[in-house]
PLY file of the C-alpha trace (Angstrom):
ply
format ascii 1.0
element vertex 54
property float x
property float y
property float z
element edge 53
property int vertex1
property int vertex2
end_header
-48.15 43.50 -60.09
-49.96 46.81 -59.69
-52.49 45.92 -62.38
-53.05 42.48 -60.81
-53.66 44.07 -57.42
-56.20 46.49 -58.92
-58.05 43.66 -60.67
-58.06 41.61 -57.47
-59.42 44.59 -55.51
-62.15 45.16 -58.06
-63.13 41.49 -58.03
-63.27 41.53 -54.22
-65.47 44.64 -54.21
-67.85 43.20 -56.80
-68.08 39.89 -54.95
-68.83 41.66 -51.68
-71.50 43.84 -53.31
-73.10 40.79 -54.91
-73.17 38.99 -51.55
-74.78 42.00 -49.84
-77.45 42.28 -52.54
-78.24 38.57 -52.32
-78.57 38.80 -48.55
-80.90 41.79 -48.85
-83.02 40.01 -51.46
-83.26 36.92 -49.26
-84.35 38.99 -46.25
-87.02 40.74 -48.33
-88.41 37.46 -49.64
-88.41 35.93 -46.15
-90.32 38.91 -44.75
-92.84 38.78 -47.60
-93.47 35.08 -47.04
-93.90 35.67 -43.32
-96.43 38.44 -43.86
-98.36 36.35 -46.38
-98.46 33.43 -43.94
-99.83 35.64 -41.16
-102.43 37.10 -43.53
-103.62 33.70 -44.74
-103.75 32.36 -41.19
-105.89 35.27 -40.05
-108.13 34.96 -43.09
-108.62 31.25 -42.47
-109.38 31.82 -38.77
-111.88 34.54 -39.66
-113.68 32.30 -42.14
-113.84 29.47 -39.62
-115.17 31.89 -37.00
-117.83 33.16 -39.39
-118.76 29.57 -40.15
-119.44 28.90 -36.48
-121.49 32.08 -36.10
-123.69 31.53 -39.14
0 1
1 2
2 3
3 4
4 5
5 6
6 7
7 8
8 9
9 10
10 11
11 12
12 13
13 14
14 15
15 16
16 17
17 18
18 19
19 20
20 21
21 22
22 23
23 24
24 25
25 26
26 27
27 28
28 29
29 30
30 31
31 32
32 33
33 34
34 35
35 36
36 37
37 38
38 39
39 40
40 41
41 42
42 43
43 44
44 45
45 46
46 47
47 48
48 49
49 50
50 51
51 52
52 53
C-alpha cells in the first residue's frame, strides 16, 4: 500500500501543477487579447479622427 500511496501522491501533485500552469497560460492569453483589443480600438479611433481632420 505504501507504493500505491506514493504513486497517488505523485499523480495528485502532477495534476495540480498541470492545472496551475494551464490557468496561468489562460490568464496570459486573456491579457494579451485584451491589450491587443485596446490597441486596435485606439488605432481605429485615431485613423477616424485623422480622417475628419484632413
